Backbone as CSV, one residue per row, in Angstrom:
resi,resn,N_x,N_y,N_z,CA_x,CA_y,CA_z,C_x,C_y,C_z
1,GLN,2.506,2.525,-19.709,1.848,3.346,-18.712,0.992,2.465,-17.818
2,THR,1.231,2.557,-16.527,0.460,1.820,-15.547,-0.244,2.822,-14.642
3,HIS,-1.546,2.785,-14.644,-2.339,3.698,-13.830,-2.855,2.968,-12.605
4,LEU,-2.750,3.614,-11.458,-3.150,3.031,-10.195,-4.198,3.905,-9.521
5,VAL,-5.204,3.268,-8.965,-6.258,3.981,-8.256,-6.515,3.285,-6.933
6,GLU,-6.368,4.039,-5.829,-6.621,3.505,-4.495,-8.049,3.804,-4.068
7,SER,-8.534,2.991,-3.151,-9.843,3.219,-2.563,-9.878,2.572,-1.189
8,GLY,-10.850,2.948,-0.390,-11.053,2.315,0.897,-10.650,3.137,2.103
9,GLY,-10.050,4.296,1.894,-9.664,5.130,3.016,-10.876,5.706,3.722
10,GLY,-10.642,6.202,4.929,-11.728,6.784,5.690,-11.343,7.018,7.125
11,LEU,-12.341,7.244,7.953,-12.157,7.503,9.372,-12.536,6.264,10.163
12,VAL,-11.655,5.866,11.077,-11.899,4.687,11.890,-11.391,4.948,13.307
13,GLN,-12.030,4.342,14.286,-11.597,4.489,15.672,-10.403,3.594,15.972
14,ALA,-9.606,4.009,16.937,-8.459,3.208,17.351,-8.898,1.794,17.705
15,GLY,-8.105,0.834,17.262,-8.434,-0.560,17.479,-9.257,-1.172,16.376
16,GLY,-9.745,-0.348,15.478,-10.568,-0.824,14.391,-9.766,-1.305,13.204
17,SER,-10.477,-1.675,12.160,-9.857,-2.215,10.955,-10.338,-1.481,9.722
18,LEU,-9.520,-1.528,8.697,-9.840,-0.888,7.437,-9.090,-1.626,6.337
19,THR,-9.696,-1.743,5.181,-9.052,-2.393,4.049,-8.938,-1.428,2.883
20,LEU,-7.737,-1.276,2.380,-7.482,-0.450,1.213,-7.327,-1.343,-0.011
21,SER,-7.740,-0.832,-1.155,-7.609,-1.569,-2.398,-6.980,-0.684,-3.457
22,CYS,-6.303,-1.316,-4.397,-5.669,-0.607,-5.494,-5.830,-1.446,-6.748
23,VAL,-6.218,-0.801,-7.831,-6.357,-1.499,-9.101,-5.419,-0.870,-10.124
24,ALA,-4.727,-1.703,-10.880,-3.814,-1.250,-11.918,-4.441,-1.448,-13.287
25,SER,-4.215,-0.491,-14.151,-4.731,-0.593,-15.512,-3.726,0.002,-16.490
26,GLY,-3.835,-0.401,-17.736,-2.949,0.089,-18.768,-2.746,-0.949,-19.846
27,ARG,-2.174,-0.526,-20.965,-1.951,-1.448,-22.072,-0.866,-2.460,-21.743
28,SER,0.147,-2.056,-21.013,1.232,-2.933,-20.597,1.561,-2.628,-19.144
29,LEU,1.247,-3.564,-18.253,1.384,-3.317,-16.827,2.772,-3.650,-16.298
30,SER,3.280,-2.787,-15.440,4.536,-3.010,-14.741,4.204,-3.226,-13.275
31,THR,3.869,-4.458,-12.941,3.348,-4.760,-11.607,3.996,-5.977,-10.973
32,GLU,5.271,-6.225,-11.262,5.960,-7.337,-10.622,5.926,-7.164,-9.105
33,THR,6.139,-5.939,-8.661,6.012,-5.611,-7.247,4.981,-4.507,-7.087
34,MET,4.041,-4.717,-6.204,3.073,-3.687,-5.860,3.207,-3.398,-4.376
35,ALA,3.244,-2.125,-4.053,3.570,-1.724,-2.696,2.597,-0.688,-2.163
36,TRP,2.647,-0.528,-0.850,1.925,0.536,-0.165,2.921,1.396,0.592
37,PHE,2.788,2.696,0.448,3.543,3.681,1.204,2.545,4.585,1.909
38,ARG,3.012,5.289,2.914,2.155,6.257,3.579,2.962,7.495,3.942
39,GLN,2.265,8.608,4.035,2.915,9.864,4.360,2.010,10.695,5.264
40,ALA,2.509,10.984,6.445,1.812,11.837,7.389,2.323,13.262,7.242
41,PRO,1.540,14.260,7.652,1.981,15.652,7.543,3.323,15.883,8.228
42,GLY,4.241,16.521,7.519,5.544,16.829,8.070,6.516,15.670,8.116
43,LYS,6.140,14.526,7.583,7.001,13.355,7.606,7.316,12.880,6.190
44,GLU,8.386,12.116,6.080,8.767,11.541,4.800,7.812,10.412,4.434
45,ARG,7.693,10.181,3.149,6.905,9.048,2.701,7.623,7.769,3.126
46,GLU,6.907,6.868,3.784,7.536,5.671,4.317,6.930,4.392,3.753
47,PHE,7.769,3.400,3.656,7.370,2.088,3.175,6.447,1.410,4.172
48,VAL,5.405,0.785,3.662,4.468,0.034,4.500,4.539,-1.456,4.186
49,SER,4.347,-1.804,2.922,4.361,-3.202,2.522,4.602,-3.311,1.030
50,ALA,5.023,-4.488,0.599,5.188,-4.781,-0.818,4.890,-6.251,-1.037
51,ILE,4.386,-6.559,-2.205,4.087,-7.941,-2.529,4.406,-8.199,-3.991
52,LYS,5.100,-9.319,-4.238,5.461,-9.706,-5.589,4.354,-10.538,-6.220
53,ARG,4.448,-10.764,-7.513,3.439,-11.552,-8.209,3.351,-12.962,-7.654
54,SER,4.457,-13.459,-7.108,4.479,-14.784,-6.518,3.730,-14.853,-5.196
55,GLY,3.447,-13.699,-4.599,2.788,-13.654,-3.317,3.713,-13.374,-2.148
56,ILE,5.011,-13.348,-2.381,5.963,-13.037,-1.321,5.806,-11.579,-0.917
57,ALA,5.691,-11.337,0.371,5.420,-9.999,0.872,6.448,-9.549,1.896
58,ASP,6.616,-8.240,1.992,7.482,-7.611,2.986,6.682,-6.546,3.711
59,TYR,7.018,-6.326,4.986,6.308,-5.341,5.789,7.280,-4.480,6.581
60,ALA,6.889,-3.244,6.796,7.635,-2.394,7.702,7.459,-2.916,9.121
61,ASP,8.482,-2.727,9.961,8.400,-3.206,11.332,7.197,-2.623,12.079
62,SER,6.837,-1.401,11.748,5.765,-0.723,12.450,4.385,-1.330,12.197
63,VAL,4.262,-2.138,11.144,2.951,-2.699,10.818,2.928,-4.219,10.846
64,LYS,4.065,-4.856,11.076,4.108,-6.312,11.114,3.169,-6.852,12.182
65,GLY,2.405,-7.853,11.810,1.460,-8.447,12.729,0.115,-7.766,12.739
66,ARG,0.023,-6.582,12.160,-1.240,-5.844,12.118,-1.785,-5.691,10.700
67,PHE,-0.897,-5.501,9.744,-1.311,-5.290,8.356,-1.000,-6.531,7.527
68,THR,-1.845,-6.804,6.557,-1.634,-7.899,5.629,-1.921,-7.427,4.215
69,THR,-0.988,-7.665,3.308,-1.200,-7.294,1.918,-1.412,-8.548,1.078
70,SER,-2.260,-8.440,0.091,-2.543,-9.549,-0.798,-2.805,-9.000,-2.191
71,ARG,-2.744,-9.866,-3.181,-2.985,-9.406,-4.546,-3.682,-10.474,-5.360
72,ASP,-4.351,-10.012,-6.384,-5.022,-10.876,-7.335,-4.447,-10.529,-8.705
73,ASN,-3.597,-11.398,-9.226,-2.923,-11.105,-10.483,-3.870,-11.112,-11.678
74,ASN,-4.973,-11.831,-11.564,-5.945,-11.850,-12.652,-6.736,-10.551,-12.733
75,LYS,-7.020,-9.975,-11.581,-7.777,-8.727,-11.537,-6.879,-7.497,-11.454
76,ASN,-5.567,-7.716,-11.323,-4.600,-6.623,-11.214,-4.915,-5.708,-10.038
77,THR,-5.166,-6.333,-8.906,-5.473,-5.573,-7.706,-4.550,-5.969,-6.567
78,VAL,-4.371,-5.062,-5.641,-3.624,-5.320,-4.421,-4.402,-4.693,-3.277
79,ASP,-4.470,-5.413,-2.163,-5.202,-4.948,-0.993,-4.263,-4.783,0.186
80,LEU,-4.683,-3.971,1.124,-3.974,-3.824,2.389,-5.004,-3.890,3.498
81,GLN,-5.005,-5.008,4.218,-5.890,-5.185,5.354,-5.185,-4.653,6.588
82,MET,-5.767,-3.649,7.211,-5.161,-2.999,8.361,-6.004,-3.288,9.593
83,ASN,-5.384,-3.908,10.585,-6.064,-4.255,11.821,-5.428,-3.548,13.010
84,ASN,-6.195,-3.448,14.092,-5.711,-2.823,15.325,-5.062,-1.475,15.046
85,LEU,-5.771,-0.645,14.350,-5.249,0.662,13.962,-5.095,1.592,15.158
86,SER,-4.101,2.450,15.071,-3.851,3.455,16.091,-3.727,4.818,15.425
87,PRO,-3.834,5.904,16.196,-3.683,7.238,15.597,-2.359,7.427,14.856
88,GLU,-1.328,6.685,15.234,-0.037,6.781,14.563,-0.089,6.270,13.127
89,ASP,-1.146,5.554,12.787,-1.311,5.065,11.419,-1.964,6.100,10.511
90,THR,-2.392,7.213,11.068,-3.034,8.254,10.276,-2.062,8.802,9.236
91,ALA,-2.460,8.769,7.980,-1.606,9.216,6.885,-2.369,9.082,5.579
92,VAL,-1.793,9.640,4.536,-2.268,9.360,3.190,-1.542,8.109,2.723
93,TYR,-2.291,7.128,2.294,-1.723,5.873,1.841,-1.698,5.830,0.326
94,TYR,-0.542,5.471,-0.223,-0.337,5.438,-1.662,-0.046,4.025,-2.146
95,CYS,-0.627,3.680,-3.256,-0.313,2.446,-3.950,0.785,2.730,-4.964
96,ALA,1.735,1.820,-5.103,2.834,1.994,-6.044,3.118,0.679,-6.755
97,ALA,3.662,0.776,-7.959,3.961,-0.415,-8.748,5.314,-0.294,-9.421
98,SER,5.976,-1.442,-9.568,7.265,-1.516,-10.223,7.324,-2.757,-11.092
99,GLY,8.025,-2.663,-12.207,8.225,-3.815,-13.061,9.342,-4.722,-12.595
100,ASN,10.040,-4.325,-11.535,11.158,-5.091,-11.013,10.781,-5.873,-9.766
101,TYR,11.511,-6.947,-9.519,11.345,-7.742,-8.313,12.212,-7.125,-7.224
102,HIS,11.581,-6.669,-6.158,12.306,-6.086,-5.034,12.377,-7.101,-3.902
103,TYR,13.598,-7.381,-3.441,13.823,-8.438,-2.459,13.512,-8.028,-1.033
104,GLY,13.234,-6.802,-0.820,12.896,-6.293,0.496,12.378,-4.881,0.374
105,PRO,12.238,-4.175,1.494,11.769,-2.792,1.435,12.644,-1.939,0.531
106,SER,12.008,-1.176,-0.323,12.705,-0.294,-1.244,12.154,1.110,-1.102
107,PRO,12.962,2.118,-1.423,12.516,3.504,-1.282,11.495,3.871,-2.355
108,PRO,10.811,4.992,-2.180,9.818,5.411,-3.179,10.393,5.527,-4.588
109,SER,11.681,5.872,-4.704,12.299,6.038,-6.012,12.352,4.748,-6.811
110,ALA,12.162,3.610,-6.165,12.186,2.328,-6.858,10.903,2.058,-7.627
111,TYR,9.887,2.848,-7.370,8.579,2.627,-7.981,8.256,3.708,-8.995
112,ALA,7.929,3.274,-10.188,7.695,4.208,-11.281,6.259,4.714,-11.357
113,TYR,5.336,3.954,-10.792,3.924,4.296,-10.923,3.267,4.437,-9.561
114,TRP,2.441,5.468,-9.442,1.807,5.806,-8.171,0.348,6.176,-8.339
115,GLY,-0.436,5.835,-7.338,-1.800,6.294,-7.290,-1.872,7.665,-6.662
116,GLN,-3.075,8.212,-6.581,-3.267,9.551,-6.040,-3.299,9.580,-4.521
117,GLY,-3.462,8.445,-3.896,-3.483,8.375,-2.451,-4.890,8.377,-1.882
118,THR,-5.032,7.787,-0.713,-6.302,7.772,-0.009,-6.045,8.036,1.466
119,GLN,-6.842,8.909,2.057,-6.631,9.333,3.433,-7.160,8.299,4.417
120,VAL,-6.328,7.953,5.387,-6.729,7.099,6.500,-6.552,7.899,7.776
121,THR,-7.625,8.074,8.514,-7.585,8.814,9.763,-8.078,7.919,10.889
122,VAL,-7.258,7.778,11.920,-7.597,6.933,13.063,-7.767,7.824,14.282
123,SER,-8.936,7.808,14.866,-9.228,8.630,16.028,-8.964,7.852,17.304
124,SER,-8.658,8.564,18.377,-8.362,7.941,19.652,-9.621,7.680,20.455
């Protein structure tokens, strides 16, 4: 069982920055890949970023150059630094974990463990 808890969501003005954090806990962690997904009202949950234990990361085209994900394997945490935010980034952001190595963007079904989500709202 791998439990994930996100934090750092909130309200920010367009052009601003926000950092999300996620911590994993459990007796046996399945965190080879840790990812961020987001879901806006009326839309499908979409891939944002993923990072392997080695540090190799993947990003959705919509966030490349603006978002950066990083992780600390000793603390079992993963962060998402979001810069130059726009109202289109408004969504609930979810942390996800998988025991498998994913070579690129993978659908939500590839991840067995999920956090409860944290709301990010970007005003114009």
